[in-house]
C-alpha angles and dihedrals in degrees: 000000000000090000090052091050091051090049091051091050090050093051092046091050090051090050093049091047091051090050090048090052088055094049091112128079108250138173124209117199100227091177129012099177141092140234087290108093112246126173089209098047126046120207120281115300136137128191115211115200138184122165104312096341119102127182124186117208114199123345112222129170112308096022094123094049092051093045087057091049087051091051090240116146117211091221088063096056114106102192142025117199131182126208088195141330105259111135095244088060101045109022095113095044094096096061091038092051092049092049089050091053091049091048091059096224122147111246142176116220118191143158144124124313116313092039095109091040091055091050091049091050093049090049091049098045095045097033095118093045093049092045091051093051093045091050090065088070096037095258134123135212090249091056095053097043089080088063094074137048120204129193143168106231117233132158117017108277111140120228136193135236106189107319093330116109112215122201124178142185135187116256131194116267137129091278136019106304138175136204118209135210122200119200130180130146107332095331130099131178127179127198115199101190115198115331151135121231108317125179090207094065099064088048091052094043097045109152093345119163094229135017112195102204141188106261096221111159096019113150121241117228110265095014137100120256109296135223110249116268113268097024125140128211121220112179106303093339128090115211117202110229116158116358141042124251123223092266092055096044093047092046092052091048091050094046089051092048090223116176096221132027114200116190119208141154095076122180092203134048108236121045124206092229094180095054093040093048090049089059093045091050089066087076111007127056104181130092116307117204133178121218127232128175114287092010111152127212136233085058116237089210117088117277118188145157148215126208085008090298110129124210141157132241094205100105095126095177090068120088120257115261120256115198089207091065112110114188125177115226120229090219113078127227115259120185137150128187114196129186111216104188093174090065095028093237140120114221119205116190120185147160088218091236112136122236093226139058119287138204125261115296131210096037138151091268093047121020097192131108122225109250133182115259137197105229130168125176125187115198136173113278094203105028124187131203114266123224090242134034121246115215130220088225119057093227099054141282095322111017145048136048123320109273104168140027102230102222149305128268123235088258091058098254114129127241109226108170095173130078130195092239128122146168106274128215109260093227106030100027088225113152120248103217091195089071110053117182117243109235094209095054117114086227093061117071113201094151096251120175127224089285091063085248140117141168132273120220090260088060097255114147113213142168126246093181143345109001095225097187092049096049096040091096096044116120107241090207090064138061105246131195111234102174151319126273122227091254092056099255117128126253123219131191112249098289122096140160116283089227105043093217099039119078089189096057094091127245132278133184105263118229126224118234093221121106134183111260118245125233132017131329112250096234130110095229090246108066096013133015123272131187131074121326102261107160094263091119129044089235090060085082129066133194117241114192114234092006090115139004098275137070130236091284091051092250144099142190122259147104120302134181090260094041108038091169091056137260141183109268139177126232125219102214129191091229127058128335091020096175112031123264096210142039128233091196132041113286122226116251087235086079097048117122117216122240100038120145096243096185090084096040114116108227129173119242107266090222089060094056121092114262116277128208113269109269102193114120092341113172116241119263105265095200090058091048091052090051090054103038114016098101097168094041094233091135094244134084122240123203089253091054096046118104139189118346092357091058091049092049097036098117092050093050093045093079097174093042093229094135095255137088116219131191091260092054092046093049092060108099120240112267 
């Protein structure tokens, strides 16, 4: 009896553990294909799961085979939903429905119009077969019909299956079609089904964790850009009929502000993820994922972001990065640094393309392609020390979300030492903002190249630490300017004068005052990290005054080649923190990162800062504009040369309507 009791306890514990492991809303892509038969991609189908509740959305060709591979029994499925009633989305429903009846489980079946009619027809056509199979266990068709409810969904009233809340909206397709949203706990997943652009979808998917979207317009590996699936040519015009294109899908994802966009329903096997993502990036900045059969979301692989732009490093078809790779970009570096004494500012204009070789991008660690940017930073020409430090992170010197880019190198590429990466709760996956990952740690893979740099989803190349290619030609016997910080103070690369106020004292390599903490982290390994301090997290380091040559912001005051009378300056060191994590002055808003929790940000009192030039309705700096746009160097801007806001406002600025904007016309304030 005791042995039986122990066995029962063991089985109960296993059951509870299994349920606990499923205490997160997930979606398994049962089929990622299309009507076109593909041995690698089953027809459209998604399995939604939370704890012991399972809901199957659409049942295309191959669904049963993949459910078996996924160890999912049809008798354990609680709901069957249809996005629409095209054959490639419901062709395996009949056998699945019959197996569900035989299994005796209680189910909810729902979809657009014709759903109940289809169920009635299946019951009628296969009545004798179903009755025969049920009779083997002493049951009848009448007795099992009470086990399921079926309904055609109209209106917009949400319903529940288990604890999962299900909302739905109609979307535009060739026949009546629905998109579904699944919410439970902190998780939310939306399935679009087949559609063209539909205003209802962004409303349904607002701020969802995942949007599983029709892949219309996706580009096959090795092919040219495709027309979206389901389009029809008429003469020189293309009329959208059945499916979105990449512009529409990316626009809807961006309008909905979804965190992750997962494309599915492919009519080919291999997707050119780089080319497809490049098109999507024109409108959408979140994570872009590509479905394959039996893929599960949320992804177990690390997903992270920079500047609040989330992306995944799970592109396994891309080669692994090698820091030794040195590739020359076809796009040339373009940067100008202008001193505007009249307005007491320094203006840095750049295309953000480095003037040195780079690593391999895209790569497995970073799936983004380097693209030319239009960047302009305005910083203080004569900065002063503020009464309080401002931190790169919004929570302090070593924790919180990224709040500021630190500075920009002399080649126009930004220094962004922070990353929007954190320890995540082992059970809930919620980030712990007290424990920010250190981008330069060997334990953190952000796909950096040999320059300690990589690429954001918008194509911007940026440094997390020492820009190796940039400083390779620096003379180690000299103190060399490497960039400008957001507060206007200069940045130098690791060498400084032995005597801070004597330029003839020789140079030494300056030493950071940060050290790796000793001992064990205080966390439990579940809600906060445990284990020895290793440098994986920013908080693994601590500042020790007078340990090195530099202060808490990795800087000091002294003479420099550019400032022979002396100035405060920052040092980019090879060891932690490399680029500083705080400002001694007041950083320019041009370096502010959106999404920071500003309540914890230390900011000096504006009344305590020195007076700044009035900024209201100030005309743009024409010298800087010429540097950026005057291609033929005639000291005026034609409409063809104008870019950005100037191009949009060209006719208003061109007062004499001669087709050119001169300095006089630019100096007139906007009315």
